CHARMM internal coordinates of N, CA and C (Angstrom, degrees):
IC EDIT
DIST 1 N 1 CA 1.4437
DIST 1 CA 1 C 1.5191
ANGL 1 N 1 CA 1 C 108.91
DIST 1 C 2 N 1.2698
ANGL 1 CA 1 C 2 N 113.56
DIHE 1 N 1 CA 1 C 2 N 143.23
DIST 2 N 2 CA 1.4597
ANGL 1 C 2 N 2 CA 117.66
DIHE 1 CA 1 C 2 N 2 CA -179.45
DIST 2 CA 2 C 1.5256
ANGL 2 N 2 CA 2 C 110.53
DIHE 1 C 2 N 2 CA 2 C -84.92
DIST 2 C 3 N 1.2916
ANGL 2 CA 2 C 3 N 114.96
DIHE 2 N 2 CA 2 C 3 N 174.06
DIST 3 N 3 CA 1.4628
ANGL 2 C 3 N 3 CA 121.42
DIHE 2 CA 2 C 3 N 3 CA -179.62
DIST 3 CA 3 C 1.5261
ANGL 3 N 3 CA 3 C 110.75
DIHE 2 C 3 N 3 CA 3 C -70.89
DIST 3 C 4 N 1.3217
ANGL 3 CA 3 C 4 N 117.05
DIHE 3 N 3 CA 3 C 4 N -28.47
DIST 4 N 4 CA 1.4679
ANGL 3 C 4 N 4 CA 120.47
DIHE 3 CA 3 C 4 N 4 CA -176.84
DIST 4 CA 4 C 1.5319
ANGL 4 N 4 CA 4 C 114.02
DIHE 3 C 4 N 4 CA 4 C -81.51
DIST 4 C 5 N 1.3235
ANGL 4 CA 4 C 5 N 118.30
DIHE 4 N 4 CA 4 C 5 N -12.41
DIST 5 N 5 CA 1.4628
ANGL 4 C 5 N 5 CA 120.88
DIHE 4 CA 4 C 5 N 5 CA -176.72
DIST 5 CA 5 C 1.5254
ANGL 5 N 5 CA 5 C 112.70
DIHE 4 C 5 N 5 CA 5 C -59.74
DIST 5 C 6 N 1.3334
ANGL 5 CA 5 C 6 N 120.09
DIHE 5 N 5 CA 5 C 6 N -47.82
DIST 6 N 6 CA 1.4788
ANGL 5 C 6 N 6 CA 118.03
DIHE 5 CA 5 C 6 N 6 CA 178.33
DIST 6 CA 6 C 1.5260
ANGL 6 N 6 CA 6 C 113.09
DIHE 5 C 6 N 6 CA 6 C -61.25
DIST 6 C 7 N 1.3308
ANGL 6 CA 6 C 7 N 116.69
DIHE 6 N 6 CA 6 C 7 N -35.26
DIST 7 N 7 CA 1.4705
ANGL 6 C 7 N 7 CA 119.21
DIHE 6 CA 6 C 7 N 7 CA 178.95
DIST 7 CA 7 C 1.5241
ANGL 7 N 7 CA 7 C 111.11
DIHE 6 C 7 N 7 CA 7 C -67.38
DIST 7 C 8 N 1.3360
ANGL 7 CA 7 C 8 N 116.34
DIHE 7 N 7 CA 7 C 8 N -40.32
DIST 8 N 8 CA 1.4599
ANGL 7 C 8 N 8 CA 119.57
DIHE 7 CA 7 C 8 N 8 CA 178.58
DIST 8 CA 8 C 1.5251
ANGL 8 N 8 CA 8 C 111.29
DIHE 7 C 8 N 8 CA 8 C -66.22
DIST 8 C 9 N 1.3300
ANGL 8 CA 8 C 9 N 116.17
DIHE 8 N 8 CA 8 C 9 N -42.66
DIST 9 N 9 CA 1.4665
ANGL 8 C 9 N 9 CA 119.01
DIHE 8 CA 8 C 9 N 9 CA 179.22
DIST 9 CA 9 C 1.5201
ANGL 9 N 9 CA 9 C 111.48
DIHE 8 C 9 N 9 CA 9 C -65.04
DIST 9 C 10 N 1.3285
ANGL 9 CA 9 C 10 N 117.60
DIHE 9 N 9 CA 9 C 10 N -39.12
DIST 10 N 10 CA 1.4565
ANGL 9 C 10 N 10 CA 120.88
DIHE 9 CA 9 C 10 N 10 CA 178.03
DIST 10 CA 10 C 1.5255
ANGL 10 N 10 CA 10 C 110.56
DIHE 9 C 10 N 10 CA 10 C -64.65
DIST 10 C 11 N 1.3230
ANGL 10 CA 10 C 11 N 116.80
DIHE 10 N 10 CA 10 C 11 N -37.40
DIST 11 N 11 CA 1.4584
ANGL 10 C 11 N 11 CA 120.46
DIHE 10 CA 10 C 11 N 11 CA 177.87
DIST 11 CA 11 C 1.5164
ANGL 11 N 11 CA 11 C 112.34
DIHE 10 C 11 N 11 CA 11 C -66.63
DIST 11 C 12 N 1.3471
ANGL 11 CA 11 C 12 N 117.07
DIHE 11 N 11 CA 11 C 12 N -37.82
DIST 12 N 12 CA 1.4647
ANGL 11 C 12 N 12 CA 120.51
DIHE 11 CA 11 C 12 N 12 CA 178.68
DIST 12 CA 12 C 1.5204
ANGL 12 N 12 CA 12 C 111.71
DIHE 11 C 12 N 12 CA 12 C -69.15
DIST 12 C 13 N 1.3277
ANGL 12 CA 12 C 13 N 117.50
DIHE 12 N 12 CA 12 C 13 N -41.38
DIST 13 N 13 CA 1.4667
ANGL 12 C 13 N 13 CA 118.88
DIHE 12 CA 12 C 13 N 13 CA -179.74
DIST 13 CA 13 C 1.5221
ANGL 13 N 13 CA 13 C 111.25
DIHE 12 C 13 N 13 CA 13 C -70.31
DIST 13 C 14 N 1.3135
ANGL 13 CA 13 C 14 N 117.46
DIHE 13 N 13 CA 13 C 14 N -28.04
DIST 14 N 14 CA 1.4639
ANGL 13 C 14 N 14 CA 119.62
DIHE 13 CA 13 C 14 N 14 CA 177.16
DIST 14 CA 14 C 1.5114
ANGL 14 N 14 CA 14 C 111.57
DIHE 13 C 14 N 14 CA 14 C -66.20
DIST 14 C 15 N 1.3417
ANGL 14 CA 14 C 15 N 117.41
DIHE 14 N 14 CA 14 C 15 N -33.91
DIST 15 N 15 CA 1.4648
ANGL 14 C 15 N 15 CA 120.46
DIHE 14 CA 14 C 15 N 15 CA 178.45
DIST 15 CA 15 C 1.5297
ANGL 15 N 15 CA 15 C 111.45
DIHE 14 C 15 N 15 CA 15 C -67.92
DIST 15 C 16 N 1.3149
ANGL 15 CA 15 C 16 N 117.07
DIHE 15 N 15 CA 15 C 16 N -37.85
DIST 16 N 16 CA 1.4651
ANGL 15 C 16 N 16 CA 119.18
DIHE 15 CA 15 C 16 N 16 CA -177.88
DIST 16 CA 16 C 1.5157
ANGL 16 N 16 CA 16 C 111.78
DIHE 15 C 16 N 16 CA 16 C -72.05
DIST 16 C 17 N 1.3026
ANGL 16 CA 16 C 17 N 118.55
DIHE 16 N 16 CA 16 C 17 N -25.65
DIST 17 N 17 CA 1.4635
ANGL 16 C 17 N 17 CA 119.91
DIHE 16 CA 16 C 17 N 17 CA 178.47
DIST 17 CA 17 C 1.5181
ANGL 17 N 17 CA 17 C 111.96
DIHE 16 C 17 N 17 CA 17 C -69.87
DIST 17 C 18 N 1.3148
ANGL 17 CA 17 C 18 N 117.87
DIHE 17 N 17 CA 17 C 18 N -27.17
DIST 18 N 18 CA 1.4600
ANGL 17 C 18 N 18 CA 120.81
DIHE 17 CA 17 C 18 N 18 CA -176.31
DIST 18 CA 18 C 1.5235
ANGL 18 N 18 CA 18 C 113.44
DIHE 17 C 18 N 18 CA 18 C -88.57
DIST 18 C 19 N 1.3375
ANGL 18 CA 18 C 19 N 118.28
DIHE 18 N 18 CA 18 C 19 N -10.94
DIST 19 N 19 CA 1.4546
ANGL 18 C 19 N 19 CA 120.31
DIHE 18 CA 18 C 19 N 19 CA -178.64
DIST 19 CA 19 C 1.5282
ANGL 19 N 19 CA 19 C 110.25
DIHE 18 C 19 N 19 CA 19 C -74.67
DIST 19 C 20 N 1.3356
ANGL 19 CA 19 C 20 N 117.86
DIHE 19 N 19 CA 19 C 20 N 135.49
DIST 20 N 20 CA 1.4686
ANGL 19 C 20 N 20 CA 119.10
DIHE 19 CA 19 C 20 N 20 CA 178.13
DIST 20 CA 20 C 1.5278
ANGL 20 N 20 CA 20 C 110.52
DIHE 19 C 20 N 20 CA 20 C -75.37
DIST 20 C 21 N 1.2968
ANGL 20 CA 20 C 21 N 115.24
DIHE 20 N 20 CA 20 C 21 N 143.79
DIST 21 N 21 CA 1.4518
ANGL 20 C 21 N 21 CA 121.45
DIHE 20 CA 20 C 21 N 21 CA 179.33
DIST 21 CA 21 C 1.5168
ANGL 21 N 21 CA 21 C 107.98
DIHE 20 C 21 N 21 CA 21 C -105.73
DIST 21 C 22 N 1.3344
ANGL 21 CA 21 C 22 N 115.87
DIHE 21 N 21 CA 21 C 22 N 121.63
DIST 22 N 22 CA 1.4608
ANGL 21 C 22 N 22 CA 119.65
DIHE 21 CA 21 C 22 N 22 CA 178.87
DIST 22 CA 22 C 1.5163
ANGL 22 N 22 CA 22 C 109.19
DIHE 21 C 22 N 22 CA 22 C -86.87
DIST 22 C 23 N 1.3110
ANGL 22 CA 22 C 23 N 115.69
DIHE 22 N 22 CA 22 C 23 N 133.86
DIST 23 N 23 CA 1.4513
ANGL 22 C 23 N 23 CA 120.65
DIHE 22 CA 22 C 23 N 23 CA 179.52
DIST 23 CA 23 C 1.5169
ANGL 23 N 23 CA 23 C 109.16
DIHE 22 C 23 N 23 CA 23 C -120.51
DIST 23 C 24 N 1.3018
ANGL 23 CA 23 C 24 N 115.43
DIHE 23 N 23 CA 23 C 24 N 139.32
DIST 24 N 24 CA 1.4520
ANGL 23 C 24 N 24 CA 120.35
DIHE 23 CA 23 C 24 N 24 CA -178.63
DIST 24 CA 24 C 1.5266
ANGL 24 N 24 CA 24 C 110.17
DIHE 23 C 24 N 24 CA 24 C -77.21
DIST 24 C 25 N 1.3042
ANGL 24 CA 24 C 25 N 115.66
DIHE 24 N 24 CA 24 C 25 N 137.43
DIST 25 N 25 CA 1.4603
ANGL 24 C 25 N 25 CA 121.13
DIHE 24 CA 24 C 25 N 25 CA 175.36
DIST 25 CA 25 C 1.5263
ANGL 25 N 25 CA 25 C 107.29
DIHE 24 C 25 N 25 CA 25 C -96.83
DIST 25 C 26 N 1.3108
ANGL 25 CA 25 C 26 N 116.39
DIHE 25 N 25 CA 25 C 26 N 98.57
DIST 26 N 26 CA 1.4565
ANGL 25 C 26 N 26 CA 120.87
DIHE 25 CA 25 C 26 N 26 CA -177.36
DIST 26 CA 26 C 1.5211
ANGL 26 N 26 CA 26 C 109.48
DIHE 25 C 26 N 26 CA 26 C -110.90
DIST 26 C 27 N 1.3087
ANGL 26 CA 26 C 27 N 115.74
DIHE 26 N 26 CA 26 C 27 N 127.43
DIST 27 N 27 CA 1.4507
ANGL 26 C 27 N 27 CA 121.54
DIHE 26 CA 26 C 27 N 27 CA 177.77
DIST 27 CA 27 C 1.5199
ANGL 27 N 27 CA 27 C 107.50
DIHE 26 C 27 N 27 CA 27 C -131.49
DIST 27 C 28 N 1.2789
ANGL 27 CA 27 C 28 N 116.31
DIHE 27 N 27 CA 27 C 28 N 141.84
DIST 28 N 28 CA 1.4496
ANGL 27 C 28 N 28 CA 121.31
DIHE 27 CA 27 C 28 N 28 CA -177.22
DIST 28 CA 28 C 1.5230
ANGL 28 N 28 CA 28 C 109.90
DIHE 27 C 28 N 28 CA 28 C -123.18
DIST 28 C 29 N 1.3070
ANGL 28 CA 28 C 29 N 115.39
DIHE 28 N 28 CA 28 C 29 N 142.41
DIST 29 N 29 CA 1.4586
ANGL 28 C 29 N 29 CA 121.12
DIHE 28 CA 28 C 29 N 29 CA 176.84
DIST 29 CA 29 C 1.5215
ANGL 29 N 29 CA 29 C 108.05
DIHE 28 C 29 N 29 CA 29 C -122.89
DIST 29 C 30 N 1.3055
ANGL 29 CA 29 C 30 N 117.87
DIHE 29 N 29 CA 29 C 30 N 157.17
DIST 30 N 30 CA 1.4641
ANGL 29 C 30 N 30 CA 119.06
DIHE 29 CA 29 C 30 N 30 CA 175.95
DIST 30 CA 30 C 1.5272
ANGL 30 N 30 CA 30 C 110.04
DIHE 29 C 30 N 30 CA 30 C -66.86
DIST 30 C 31 N 1.3222
ANGL 30 CA 30 C 31 N 117.72
DIHE 30 N 30 CA 30 C 31 N 151.91
DIST 31 N 31 CA 1.4633
ANGL 30 C 31 N 31 CA 119.95
DIHE 30 CA 30 C 31 N 31 CA -178.66
DIST 31 CA 31 C 1.5268
ANGL 31 N 31 CA 31 C 111.63
DIHE 30 C 31 N 31 CA 31 C -65.65
DIST 31 C 32 N 1.3234
ANGL 31 CA 31 C 32 N 114.99
DIHE 31 N 31 CA 31 C 32 N 150.06
DIST 32 N 32 CA 1.4709
ANGL 31 C 32 N 32 CA 119.40
DIHE 31 CA 31 C 32 N 32 CA 178.57
DIST 32 CA 32 C 1.5221
ANGL 32 N 32 CA 32 C 110.85
DIHE 31 C 32 N 32 CA 32 C -71.34
DIST 32 C 33 N 1.3510
ANGL 32 CA 32 C 33 N 116.20
DIHE 32 N 32 CA 32 C 33 N -35.90
DIST 33 N 33 CA 1.4605
ANGL 32 C 33 N 33 CA 121.39
DIHE 32 CA 32 C 33 N 33 CA 178.87
DIST 33 CA 33 C 1.5208
ANGL 33 N 33 CA 33 C 108.93
DIHE 32 C 33 N 33 CA 33 C -126.59
DIST 33 C 34 N 1.2957
ANGL 33 CA 33 C 34 N 116.81
DIHE 33 N 33 CA 33 C 34 N 142.02
DIST 34 N 34 CA 1.4566
ANGL 33 C 34 N 34 CA 120.95
DIHE 33 CA 33 C 34 N 34 CA 175.92
DIST 34 CA 34 C 1.5255
ANGL 34 N 34 CA 34 C 109.62
DIHE 33 C 34 N 34 CA 34 C -76.26
DIST 34 C 35 N 1.3452
ANGL 34 CA 34 C 35 N 116.58
DIHE 34 N 34 CA 34 C 35 N 144.65
DIST 35 N 35 CA 1.4625
ANGL 34 C 35 N 35 CA 120.11
DIHE 34 CA 34 C 35 N 35 CA 178.25
DIST 35 CA 35 C 1.5144
ANGL 35 N 35 CA 35 C 110.08
DIHE 34 C 35 N 35 CA 35 C -75.22
DIST 35 C 36 N 1.3286
ANGL 35 CA 35 C 36 N 114.79
DIHE 35 N 35 CA 35 C 36 N 139.28
DIST 36 N 36 CA 1.4471
ANGL 35 C 36 N 36 CA 120.05
DIHE 35 CA 35 C 36 N 36 CA 178.40
DIST 36 CA 36 C 1.5170
ANGL 36 N 36 CA 36 C 111.72
DIHE 35 C 36 N 36 CA 36 C -84.13
DIST 36 C 37 N 1.3207
ANGL 36 CA 36 C 37 N 115.98
DIHE 36 N 36 CA 36 C 37 N 171.86
DIST 37 N 37 CA 1.4588
ANGL 36 C 37 N 37 CA 121.73
DIHE 36 CA 36 C 37 N 37 CA -179.34
DIST 37 CA 37 C 1.5195
ANGL 37 N 37 CA 37 C 111.29
DIHE 36 C 37 N 37 CA 37 C -63.61
DIST 37 C 38 N 1.3241
ANGL 37 CA 37 C 38 N 116.98
DIHE 37 N 37 CA 37 C 38 N -40.11
DIST 38 N 38 CA 1.4635
ANGL 37 C 38 N 38 CA 120.89
DIHE 37 CA 37 C 38 N 38 CA -178.58
DIST 38 CA 38 C 1.5293
ANGL 38 N 38 CA 38 C 110.45
DIHE 37 C 38 N 38 CA 38 C -67.15
DIST 38 C 39 N 1.3136
ANGL 38 CA 38 C 39 N 118.01
DIHE 38 N 38 CA 38 C 39 N -39.90
DIST 39 N 39 CA 1.4673
ANGL 38 C 39 N 39 CA 120.56
DIHE 38 CA 38 C 39 N 39 CA 179.63
DIST 39 CA 39 C 1.5240
ANGL 39 N 39 CA 39 C 111.08
DIHE 38 C 39 N 39 CA 39 C -65.92
DIST 39 C 40 N 1.3291
ANGL 39 CA 39 C 40 N 117.38
DIHE 39 N 39 CA 39 C 40 N -39.28
DIST 40 N 40 CA 1.4577
ANGL 39 C 40 N 40 CA 120.93
DIHE 39 CA 39 C 40 N 40 CA 177.11
DIST 40 CA 40 C 1.5280
ANGL 40 N 40 CA 40 C 110.38
DIHE 39 C 40 N 40 CA 40 C -65.83
DIST 40 C 41 N 1.3203
ANGL 40 CA 40 C 41 N 117.67
DIHE 40 N 40 CA 40 C 41 N -41.59
DIST 41 N 41 CA 1.4662
ANGL 40 C 41 N 41 CA 121.41
DIHE 40 CA 40 C 41 N 41 CA 179.15
DIST 41 CA 41 C 1.5212
ANGL 41 N 41 CA 41 C 110.79
DIHE 40 C 41 N 41 CA 41 C -63.64
DIST 41 C 42 N 1.3273
ANGL 41 CA 41 C 42 N 117.60
DIHE 41 N 41 CA 41 C 42 N -41.02
DIST 42 N 42 CA 1.4594
ANGL 41 C 42 N 42 CA 120.94
DIHE 41 CA 41 C 42 N 42 CA 178.59
DIST 42 CA 42 C 1.5210
ANGL 42 N 42 CA 42 C 110.16
DIHE 41 C 42 N 42 CA 42 C -64.99
DIST 42 C 43 N 1.3254
ANGL 42 CA 42 C 43 N 118.55
DIHE 42 N 42 CA 42 C 43 N -40.98
DIST 43 N 43 CA 1.4596
ANGL 42 C 43 N 43 CA 122.13
DIHE 42 CA 42 C 43 N 43 CA 179.28
DIST 43 CA 43 C 1.5199
ANGL 43 N 43 CA 43 C 112.46
DIHE 42 C 43 N 43 CA 43 C -64.79
DIST 43 C 44 N 1.3148
ANGL 43 CA 43 C 44 N 117.38
DIHE 43 N 43 CA 43 C 44 N -44.48
DIST 44 N 44 CA 1.4653
ANGL 43 C 44 N 44 CA 120.81
DIHE 43 CA 43 C 44 N 44 CA 179.69
DIST 44 CA 44 C 1.5237
ANGL 44 N 44 CA 44 C 110.54
DIHE 43 C 44 N 44 CA 44 C -67.19
DIST 44 C 45 N 1.3245
ANGL 44 CA 44 C 45 N 117.18
DIHE 44 N 44 CA 44 C 45 N -40.02
DIST 45 N 45 CA 1.4653
ANGL 44 C 45 N 45 CA 120.55
DIHE 44 CA 44 C 45 N 45 CA 179.15
DIST 45 CA 45 C 1.5158
ANGL 45 N 45 CA 45 C 111.32
DIHE 44 C 45 N 45 CA 45 C -65.35
DIST 45 C 46 N 1.3324
ANGL 45 CA 45 C 46 N 117.66
DIHE 45 N 45 CA 45 C 46 N -41.76
DIST 46 N 46 CA 1.4625
ANGL 45 C 46 N 46 CA 119.47
DIHE 45 CA 45 C 46 N 46 CA 179.87
DIST 46 CA 46 C 1.5232
ANGL 46 N 46 CA 46 C 111.11
DIHE 45 C 46 N 46 CA 46 C -67.24
DIST 46 C 47 N 1.3324
ANGL 46 CA 46 C 47 N 118.45
DIHE 46 N 46 CA 46 C 47 N -36.48
DIST 47 N 47 CA 1.4712
ANGL 46 C 47 N 47 CA 120.47
DIHE 46 CA 46 C 47 N 47 CA 174.99
DIST 47 CA 47 C 1.5217
ANGL 47 N 47 CA 47 C 110.71
DIHE 46 C 47 N 47 CA 47 C -63.20
DIST 47 C 48 N 1.3171
ANGL 47 CA 47 C 48 N 117.30
DIHE 47 N 47 CA 47 C 48 N -41.94
DIST 48 N 48 CA 1.4640
ANGL 47 C 48 N 48 CA 120.82
DIHE 47 CA 47 C 48 N 48 CA 178.84
DIST 48 CA 48 C 1.5201
ANGL 48 N 48 CA 48 C 110.80
DIHE 47 C 48 N 48 CA 48 C -62.37
DIST 48 C 49 N 1.3277
ANGL 48 CA 48 C 49 N 116.59
DIHE 48 N 48 CA 48 C 49 N -46.33
DIST 49 N 49 CA 1.4637
ANGL 48 C 49 N 49 CA 120.47
DIHE 48 CA 48 C 49 N 49 CA -177.58
DIST 49 CA 49 C 1.5251
ANGL 49 N 49 CA 49 C 111.20
DIHE 48 C 49 N 49 CA 49 C -66.10
DIST 49 C 50 N 1.3265
ANGL 49 CA 49 C 50 N 117.94
DIHE 49 N 49 CA 49 C 50 N -40.51
DIST 50 N 50 CA 1.4654
ANGL 49 C 50 N 50 CA 121.12
DIHE 49 CA 49 C 50 N 50 CA -175.71
DIST 50 CA 50 C 1.5181
ANGL 50 N 50 CA 50 C 113.68
DIHE 49 C 50 N 50 CA 50 C -76.80
DIST 50 C 51 N 1.3168
ANGL 50 CA 50 C 51 N 118.43
DIHE 50 N 50 CA 50 C 51 N -34.83
DIST 51 N 51 CA 1.4655
ANGL 50 C 51 N 51 CA 120.39
DIHE 50 CA 50 C 51 N 51 CA -172.66
DIST 51 CA 51 C 1.5172
ANGL 51 N 51 CA 51 C 113.89
DIHE 50 C 51 N 51 CA 51 C -108.92
DIST 51 C 52 N 1.3045
ANGL 51 CA 51 C 52 N 118.03
DIHE 51 N 51 CA 51 C 52 N -47.98
DIST 52 N 52 CA 1.4535
ANGL 51 C 52 N 52 CA 119.86
DIHE 51 CA 51 C 52 N 52 CA -172.18
DIST 52 CA 52 C 1.5203
ANGL 52 N 52 CA 52 C 113.66
DIHE 51 C 52 N 52 CA 52 C -83.44
DIST 52 C 53 N 1.3082
ANGL 52 CA 52 C 53 N 118.07
DIHE 52 N 52 CA 52 C 53 N -32.64
DIST 53 N 53 CA 1.4598
ANGL 52 C 53 N 53 CA 120.32
DIHE 52 CA 52 C 53 N 53 CA -178.13
DIST 53 CA 53 C 1.5257
ANGL 53 N 53 CA 53 C 112.73
DIHE 52 C 53 N 53 CA 53 C -66.10
DIST 53 C 54 N 1.3520
ANGL 53 CA 53 C 54 N 120.83
DIHE 53 N 53 CA 53 C 54 N -47.79
DIST 54 N 54 CA 1.4701
ANGL 53 C 54 N 54 CA 119.18
DIHE 53 CA 53 C 54 N 54 CA 178.02
DIST 54 CA 54 C 1.5313
ANGL 54 N 54 CA 54 C 113.12
DIHE 53 C 54 N 54 CA 54 C -64.11
DIST 54 C 55 N 1.3135
ANGL 54 CA 54 C 55 N 117.87
DIHE 54 N 54 CA 54 C 55 N -39.93
DIST 55 N 55 CA 1.4637
ANGL 54 C 55 N 55 CA 118.84
DIHE 54 CA 54 C 55 N 55 CA 179.83
DIST 55 CA 55 C 1.5235
ANGL 55 N 55 CA 55 C 110.62
DIHE 54 C 55 N 55 CA 55 C -68.69
DIST 55 C 56 N 1.3049
ANGL 55 CA 55 C 56 N 117.98
DIHE 55 N 55 CA 55 C 56 N -35.53
DIST 56 N 56 CA 1.4664
ANGL 55 C 56 N 56 CA 120.82
DIHE 55 CA 55 C 56 N 56 CA 175.27
DIST 56 CA 56 C 1.5096
ANGL 56 N 56 CA 56 C 111.97
DIHE 55 C 56 N 56 CA 56 C -64.87
DIST 56 C 57 N 1.3283
ANGL 56 CA 56 C 57 N 117.30
DIHE 56 N 56 CA 56 C 57 N -37.58
DIST 57 N 57 CA 1.4662
ANGL 56 C 57 N 57 CA 120.71
DIHE 56 CA 56 C 57 N 57 CA 178.29
DIST 57 CA 57 C 1.5268
ANGL 57 N 57 CA 57 C 110.47
DIHE 56 C 57 N 57 CA 57 C -65.34
DIST 57 C 58 N 1.3247
ANGL 57 CA 57 C 58 N 116.57
DIHE 57 N 57 CA 57 C 58 N -42.53
DIST 58 N 58 CA 1.4700
ANGL 57 C 58 N 58 CA 120.05
DIHE 57 CA 57 C 58 N 58 CA 179.16
DIST 58 CA 58 C 1.5271
ANGL 58 N 58 CA 58 C 109.89
DIHE 57 C 58 N 58 CA 58 C -63.61
DIST 58 C 59 N 1.3264
ANGL 58 CA 58 C 59 N 117.58
DIHE 58 N 58 CA 58 C 59 N -44.70
DIST 59 N 59 CA 1.4544
ANGL 58 C 59 N 59 CA 119.57
DIHE 58 CA 58 C 59 N 59 CA 179.21
DIST 59 CA 59 C 1.5191
ANGL 59 N 59 CA 59 C 112.15
DIHE 58 C 59 N 59 CA 59 C -64.84
DIST 59 C 60 N 1.3201
ANGL 59 CA 59 C 60 N 118.35
DIHE 59 N 59 CA 59 C 60 N -34.42
DIST 60 N 60 CA 1.4584
ANGL 59 C 60 N 60 CA 121.16
DIHE 59 CA 59 C 60 N 60 CA 178.86
DIST 60 CA 60 C 1.5231
ANGL 60 N 60 CA 60 C 111.80
DIHE 59 C 60 N 60 CA 60 C -69.63
DIST 60 C 61 N 1.3279
ANGL 60 CA 60 C 61 N 118.00
DIHE 60 N 60 CA 60 C 61 N -29.89
DIST 61 N 61 CA 1.4625
ANGL 60 C 61 N 61 CA 122.25
DIHE 60 CA 60 C 61 N 61 CA -178.22
DIST 61 CA 61 C 1.5203
ANGL 61 N 61 CA 61 C 112.89
DIHE 60 C 61 N 61 CA 61 C -105.51
DIST 61 C 62 N 1.3187
ANGL 61 CA 61 C 62 N 117.41
DIHE 61 N 61 CA 61 C 62 N 22.76
DIST 62 N 62 CA 1.4587
ANGL 61 C 62 N 62 CA 121.96
DIHE 61 CA 61 C 62 N 62 CA -176.90
DIST 62 CA 62 C 1.5221
ANGL 62 N 62 CA 62 C 112.09
DIHE 61 C 62 N 62 CA 62 C -63.27
DIST 62 C 63 N 1.3144
ANGL 62 CA 62 C 63 N 117.32
DIHE 62 N 62 CA 62 C 63 N -36.85
DIST 63 N 63 CA 1.4735
ANGL 62 C 63 N 63 CA 120.38
DIHE 62 CA 62 C 63 N 63 CA -179.97
DIST 63 CA 63 C 1.5217
ANGL 63 N 63 CA 63 C 111.67
DIHE 62 C 63 N 63 CA 63 C -64.66
DIST 63 C 64 N 1.3108
ANGL 63 CA 63 C 64 N 117.97
DIHE 63 N 63 CA 63 C 64 N -35.46
DIST 64 N 64 CA 1.4755
ANGL 63 C 64 N 64 CA 119.27
DIHE 63 CA 63 C 64 N 64 CA -179.64
DIST 64 CA 64 C 1.5337
ANGL 64 N 64 CA 64 C 110.81
DIHE 63 C 64 N 64 CA 64 C -72.42
DIST 64 C 65 N 1.3283
ANGL 64 CA 64 C 65 N 117.53
DIHE 64 N 64 CA 64 C 65 N -23.59
DIST 65 N 65 CA 1.4643
ANGL 64 C 65 N 65 CA 119.78
DIHE 64 CA 64 C 65 N 65 CA 176.24
DIST 65 CA 65 C 1.5194
ANGL 65 N 65 CA 65 C 111.27
DIHE 64 C 65 N 65 CA 65 C -73.91
DIST 65 C 66 N 1.3325
ANGL 65 CA 65 C 66 N 117.10
DIHE 65 N 65 CA 65 C 66 N -29.13
DIST 66 N 66 CA 1.4552
ANGL 65 C 66 N 66 CA 121.38
DIHE 65 CA 65 C 66 N 66 CA -177.58
DIST 66 CA 66 C 1.5398
ANGL 66 N 66 CA 66 C 112.44
DIHE 65 C 66 N 66 CA 66 C -75.54
DIST 66 C 67 N 1.3231
ANGL 66 CA 66 C 67 N 117.30
DIHE 66 N 66 CA 66 C 67 N -27.44
DIST 67 N 67 CA 1.4618
ANGL 66 C 67 N 67 CA 120.79
DIHE 66 CA 66 C 67 N 67 CA -175.74
DIST 67 CA 67 C 1.5284
ANGL 67 N 67 CA 67 C 110.38
DIHE 66 C 67 N 67 CA 67 C -74.87
DIST 67 C 68 N 1.3361
ANGL 67 CA 67 C 68 N 117.34
DIHE 67 N 67 CA 67 C 68 N 133.24
DIST 68 N 68 CA 1.4758
ANGL 67 C 68 N 68 CA 118.89
DIHE 67 CA 67 C 68 N 68 CA 175.57
DIST 68 CA 68 C 1.5209
ANGL 68 N 68 CA 68 C 110.54
DIHE 67 C 68 N 68 CA 68 C -74.27
DIST 68 C 69 N 1.2771
ANGL 68 CA 68 C 69 N 116.35
DIHE 68 N 68 CA 68 C 69 N 145.01
DIST 69 N 69 CA 1.4653
ANGL 68 C 69 N 69 CA 120.20
DIHE 68 CA 68 C 69 N 69 CA -178.61
DIST 69 CA 69 C 1.4995
ANGL 69 N 69 CA 69 C 111.43
DIHE 68 C 69 N 69 CA 69 C -93.00
END
COOR INIT
IC SEED 1 N 1 CA 1 C
IC BUILD
């Protein structure tokens, strides 16, 4: 390491100390209406169909991806 490396690093860290950090103002309130059983079932089913079904299909067909055509 050269003699100037500590000076350069000190100069870089000094710049980051002066930058403003933006923070999100998040506030939560209780829901106005409670979710029903049917709405919860629809939400869980749509999550399963959108996320787990495609990844399960890929894992089930992993051997066919490995074979050269």
